[in-house]
N, C-alpha and C positions, 0 to 999 in steps of 0.2 A: 701490483694491484690485481686482485682476482676478478676475472671477467670471462665471458664465454670465449672459447678458443676453438681451434681446428682450422685446417687450410681453407676450406670453403668459406667459413665465416670470416676469417681474417681478410680474404680477398674482397669480399663484399664490404666489410667495414672500412677498409682502406681506400677503396676506389669509388664508393657510392657517390653519385652526384646529388645527394640530398643529405639532410641531417640525420644522424643516428645517435640516439641517446639511450644509454643502458642504466636501468635503475634496479636497486636492491628491493627486498621485500617491503621495506619501510618507506619506499618511494624516493629515497635519496639517490642522486645521480652518482654513479661510480665510474662512468667513462663516457666520452663523447668522441666522435670522429672530428677531423679538422674542419669539415664543411660547416658544422653547426655554429661554432664560435665566429667564423667569418661572417656568416649570414645574420646572426643575432646581434653581433656587436658585443657580446659578453665573453670575457676571457675564459679559458679552460679553468683557471684557478677559481674564478667566481662561480662557475657551474658545479664543480665537483663538491659533493656534500650537500648541495641545495636540493630540497624536495622539488621534484619535477612539476608538481601541481602549481607551485608558486610562479612558474613561468607562463601560466594561463590566466585569462580573465576569470572573475568569479563565476560568471555564467558558464564558461567552458569547463571550469573545475567541476561544477555540478553535473554538466553533461557527461564529462569523462567518467565520473564515479558511477553515475546511474547506467550509462550505456556500455562501458567497457569492463568494469571490475569483475562482474560475474562471468561475462563471456570469455575474458582472458583466462580466468581461473578454470573454466570448464572446457572450453574448446581450443584454447591455446593462442587465439588470435582474434583481432577485430578489424573489419574493413576500414579503410581510411574515411575520415569525415572532416568537415571544415571547422577550424578553430582560429583563435587569435592568440599568437604568442607575444608575450611581453619581453621585448629585447632591451638593449642598453637604453638608459634614461626612460624606461617604461614605454618605449616606442611600441605601437601596436602593429604587429606584422601578420598579415593574413597568411594562413597556411592550411595544408591538409595534414592530418595526423592519423597514423595507423599504429597498431600495437600488436606485439607477438611475444608469447612466452618462450623463453630459451631454457631448455631442460638441462641445466647444469646442476651441480650440487654445491651450494644452494642455487635454486632457480633465480633467473633474472627476467626482467621485462625489457624488451627492446621497443623503443618508439622511433618511428620513421617520420621525419618532418620534411615537407616539401613546400616551396612557395605556392600560394593558392593562385594558380593560373592553369592554362591547359597543360596537362601533364605530358612530359616527354615519354617516349617509349621506355627509357631506362627507369624513370620514376614509377611508371605504372607497373613495371615488373619487379621492383625492388623488394616489396614486402614478400612476394612469392619466393624470390631468391633466398631471402633470410629464412623463411619457414623451411624451405627445402634443405638449408644448411644444417638444420637440427630438427629432424622429424622422424617419426617411426609409426608403423601400423599399431604397435602396442599402445603408444601414447594416445593416438587418436581413438582407439577402441576404449581405453580407460576413460578418456574424457567423455565419449559418447555415453558410456554406462553411467558416469556420474551425472551427466546432464539429464539422462532419463529419470534417475532417482530423484533429483532435486526438482525437476520441472513437472513431472507427471505422477509421482508416487507420494502417498502419505507415509511419513516416517515411522509412525507407530504401528499401523496395521499392514503396511505393504500394499494396500489397495490403491487404486487410482485416486488422486486428489481431484478437486473440482476441475482444474485446467485439463488434467488428463482425461477425465470423463467427457468434457466438452469436445476435445479433439477426437477421441475414439468414437463418440456418437456421430460427429460430423463425417468421419470416414465411413461409417455404416450408412449414413444418409446418401452419400455419393454413390454407394454400391447398390442402392435400391432402385427399382424401376418406378417411374412416375405412378403415384397412387398407392404404392406400398407403404407400410406403416412401421414405425418404431415406437415403442412404449417405455415408460419409466415409472418406477415406484419410488417415491421419496419418503424415507423413513426417518422420523424424528423421535428420539427417546423422550419419554415423559418424565419430568421432574428429575432429570439426571443430575442437576446441580445439587439436589438434596443428597444424593449418593456421595458426591465428591466432598461436600461440606461435612457430612457426618462420618464418613469412613476414610477420607483422604484420596488424593489424586491417584495413588497406586491402585486402589480398589477400582476407581473409575476406569483406569487403563485396562484392568483385567476384564471389566464388563465390555469395553469397546472391542478388545481383541477377541473375546469369546464370541460376541455377536458377529464380528467379521468372519471368523472361522466357520460359524454355522451357515452364514450366507454363502460362503465359498463352497462348502460341502453340499449344500442343497442345489445351487444353481450351476456350479462348475463352469464349463466352457460355453454354456448356452447364453450366458449373460455377461454384461459389463458390470463390474462391481466397483463402487467408489465410496470413500469417506469424504463427504463434501462439506462438513462443518464439524464443530467440536463434538456434537452428539447426533450427527445426522449422516445417513448412508443413502445410497441410491442403487437401485437394481434396474438395469436397462435390458429389455428383452426385445426380440425381433418381431413383436406384434403387440396388439392392445393388451395391457395387463388385465388378467381375468379376476373376477371376484374371488375365485378359489385361491389364486396365488396370493392375493392380499390377505385373506384369512390365514393362509399358511405362514406368511411372514409374521403376522400378529402372534400366532402361537409359538413360532420359533423364538421370537424376542422374549416372550413371557416365560420361557423355561428358566428356572433358577440358575444363577451363576454363583459359584462358591469361591470366595476370596478370603484368605486368612481365616478359614473355618467359619466364615459368616456367609449365610445364604442370602443372596441379593436377588430381588425380583423387580424387574422394570417392565413397563409397558411401552407401546409405541403408537404414534399417530402417523398415518400414511396418506400421502397424496398420490393419486393415479392420473396419468395423462398420456396422451399419444399424439403423434404428428404424422401426417402423410408427406411423402416426398413431393414437393411442388414441381410444376413444369411451366416455364423453365426454372432451373435451380438458381442460376446467377453465379457470379464469380465468388461471392462470399456467402451464398445462400445456405450452404450446408452448415456453416458455423452458426448462422442466425437461427436456423431451424433447431439445431442442438441446444442453443441457449434458451430459445423460447420453450422448448420441451421441458427443460429442467426448471425454468422459471415457473411454468404452469404447474408442474408436479409439486414444486415447493409451495406454491399458493394453496394447492389441495391439502398439503400437510398442515399448513396453518389453519385452514378451514376445519380440518379434523380436530385439531387442538381446541379451536373455538367451540366446537360442538360437544366437547366433553372429554376428549382424549380417548386413547385405547380403541381406536376405530380407524376406518379409512374413508376417504372422500374421493370421488372421481370427478375430474374436471376435463372432459373431452371437449375441445373447442376448435377443431380443424376448420369448421365453417363459420366460426364466430368472428365477426369483424374485429373484436378486441384482441383476439389472438394474432391476427394479421397486423394490427397496430403495434403489438409488442415486438414482432419481428422487424417491422420498419423502424421502430424507435431504437432497437438495439443496433441496427445497421447504421443509423444516423449518429448514435453516440460513438460508435467505433470510428466513423468518419471524422467526427468532431475532435477526437483524440489525435488522429493521424494528421489532420490538417490545421491543428492549433487553433480551433474555434473556441476552446475553453480559455478563460482568463480569470484572474483573481481581482476582487475588490477587497478593500481593507476598511474595517470599521474601528475607529479610535476607541481606546479604553482610557478613562481618566482616573487618576489617583485622587481619592476624596480628601486626603490629608494635605497634599501639596497643590492640588488643582492642575497639575501638569500631566502631560501624556505619559501613561503607564505602559501601554502596549497597543497592539493591533490584532484584530481577529481577521484571518484570511478567509474569504468566502468565495466559493467556486461559482462562476457564471458561464453561460453558454450563449455566444452570439451566433445564432443560426443564420445561414446565408439567405434563407427565404422567410423564415418565421420570426426573425428578429431575436430580441433578448428573451431567453428561456430561463426562468428561475430554477434553483436546485430542485424544488418540489416536482418539476416536470421531467426529471431524468435520473435523479440520484437513486430513487427506489429501484428502478429498472437496472441501473448500473450495479447496485449492491447484489441483487438477486442473480444477475448474470455473471458476476465475477469481474466485470470491467472496473469496478470500484477500486481494485488494487492498483491498476494503472493510473486512474485519476488521482487516487490518494498519494501515490509516490510522486507524481508530477506536481501536485499541490504543495507537498512538502519541499520539493526541490526549488520551486518558484518562490515560495514564502521564505525559505532559508536564504536564498540569494538576495531577496529584497531586504531582509533583516541585516545581512552582511553589508549591503550598500549603505543602509541608514547608519549602521554602527561606525562606518568609516567616514561619515559626513559630519557636518557641524552639529546635528542633533545629538549624535552619540547613540549608545545602545538603548534599544527599546525591546520589550517583550513581544514575541511573535507567537500567536496562537493559531493552531490548525486543527480542524475537525477531522477525525479519523474514524472510519467505519469499524464496527466490531469485528467484521470478517477479516479486516486487514490486521488489527491487533492480534487476531488469532493465528496469523501466519508466523511460522517459526523463525523466518529470516528477516522479519520486518525491523526488529531493533537494529540488526547489523546494517540494514539499508539506510536507516536514519542516521546512524553514527557515521557511515561513509559520506553521506551528504554534508553533515556538519564539518567533517574534516576537510572535505573538498572546498567548502566555502570559507574555511578558517573562521567559523563562528563559534563563540562560546556556547556550549550546550545548554547552559543555564538561561540563555535568552530564548529558548524554544519551549513552548508549552503545547502538548498534544492533548486534545479534548476527546473524550468518549462519553456518549450519553449513558445515563444511569441504567436504562433498559438494556443497552448493549452489553453491560457487564454480565448479564445473565448468560450470554452466549459464550460457550467454550471457556468457562471461568478459569480452569487451570492454566491453559496456554496464555490467556490474557494476563493473568497474574504473573506468569513468568516473563512475558514481554514488558509489563510494568516494571518488574524488578530489574531487568537488564537496562532499560532506559534510565531508570532512577539512578543506577550505579554510575552511569555515564554523565549524570548531571541534568538530563532533560527533565523538565517539570511536567507534571501530569495533572489533568483537570477532569472532574466529573461534571458533564454538562447536564442541564435540565434537572438539577439536584432537587430531590423532594417529590418527584413524580412517581417513583417506584415504590417497592414494598420493603426494601431492606437498606435504606440510605445510610443509616448509621453503621451498619455492619461493613459497608464498603470502606468507610473511613478507617475502620479498625483493621481490615484485612488487606488493603491495598496501599502502596506508598504514594498517597495522594498529596499534592501540594496546594490544590485549589479546588473550590467548588463554585459552580455558577448557578445562582438562584434562578429558577425558571420564570419566564416572563409572565406566566399566568398568575403568579403570586405578586410580582412587582406591580402589575397594572391595577391591583386592588388593595395595595398596601396602605393607602391613605383613606380608604373607604370601608375596609373590611377588617374588623378586629381579629377575625380568625386568620386571615392571610398575614396580617402583621405579626401575630403570635408565632406562626410557623416560621416566618423569616427570622424573628428574634431567636427562636430555638436553634435554627440552623447556624446562625452567626455565632451564637454563644458556644455551641458544640464545636464548630470548626476552629474557633480561636483557642479553645481549651486544648485542641490537638495540634496547634500551631499550623493550621490550614487557613489560607487566605480566602476571601469571599468576593466574588464578582456578581453584581446584579445586572441582568440583561433587560433590555426593553424599557429603559428609563425614558419617559417622554414628557413628563411634567415637572415643574419646580416643586410641587407638593410631594411627589414621589421621591425626588432627590432629597428634600429636607427630611423626610421620614427615614430614608436609608442612612443619612448622615447621623441622625439621632441614634439609630440602632447600632451603628458602628461598622457598617459595611466598608470594605477596603477600596474596591474599584467598581466603577459603573460604566456602562456603555448603553447607547440608545440614541434615538432621533433627537433628544433634547440637545445633545452635543453635535452629533453628525450622523448622517446616513453612511452606508458603505461607499467608499470612494475608490476610483481608479487611480493609477499611478500618478498622473499629472495633477488630478484634483487633490490627492493626498499631499503631494509636495506643496501645493498652494495653501492647503489647510494648515499644515505644519508651520509654514513660513508666516502665515497670518497670525497664528495663535502663539507661536513660540519665538518668532523673530529670527528664524534660521534661514 
């Protein structure tokens, strides 16, 4: 059997006072030391060829895939953390687990498993010993370079991505003296989607790369430059951005770009903002100041678009209480993520044909330790603009997938699980890979997961979102357009994106039995969707009259207070048992 070798490694493998499990690239176990079978009660024959993930609980599979997969790939190791190993007869064995990449050809992953108790000196040193058995400066340097590119750089332009900009701005804030200022210009291209739809994504990429090159040539080392959205850039300068700089950026963007012998002219809307270094800064104050600066500059860009586009708006608010509130809120949201204050409620969806449970929509909630329950409207907008929505979204996916896997293995059987995803997250190049990894870790059929994106969100970074849709669709994940009918190109989305479901906006449903216009719009949406083999969900159903009309029209699935409010885990279990006798 091929496995890592070498004198140092063999000594560690043979004498370790903890379990060592070696897995191949596909997660199958290729070797174990003698300690692990004795501890787990599983024979060596049972273990070899088994996916390592199957030895963990569903929740720990999700944790392992989200916490370790990327870190092992990029840095070569992950510090130990608590898990539950499923031993003989599915006995639950508390343990600590660490992982390390062993650089053989092909590479292997080594898992170190120790009973969860106070670690002995030997166990505490074991992972370090294994790493030293196969380590090199070149490997560390390559991993660091890869991590830098993935974590901080935009793959198309080479500029900093949003996370990279936030970290770099925070570093600058720390270096400032109290009262000194950092400024940002947030640049949003106007009608960029039209360029992509009419000339193709390659032409759109040419425009983005040309503008990034112009910004780099103009500002050079004096500024931090980033691509912070599909068609959005940011320039961070060591002072308040001047009117002249804003006018210069407008002119720079407006210069024609030639792609495939076609002259393309775009304009930009720009938001200007600045922040002073507060005193005291606080342990995470620099990050909060950086995120608030970008948040405020982004708001200025949206204000410029609302005012007519091709202009700039300045929103300086260092002394504005609302700006301080933004900083406080961002800090509290970060704490909520770290301290598990967020949780999911689930709203049942009913199949109109069978009257049985069709699925659940997972909805994020925040239990604040002082202010009580905070609805999504109180923090999601800030999370989206700050970039924290990516962490929240991935956590929501992981939690909802684990819940769906638990339900699928119980007496109820498989049900559809829907999760709302922000446009910014759909626009991340690695998002589809993360979702697929979560599904594999939970051993959940991808067809049981539906990811929802609002119709207005599709306008943001259309090419990358379309690519993410395609990747997820190929793996079997279902895709839904939320708030359908509220935008300006609803039917085009059904044509251009691999959509499985649309959700009729509540504003139409609530008037469906009293407004002929609303009813006609719903009829049109349902007929079109069914012609394209797309199912239809009606949101916000609260009355029997609405339900009756939706049934007549031919809607497939409904959800709303008529059936159930969003429910926590225990309340959901009771609701299912009461309605379906499980």
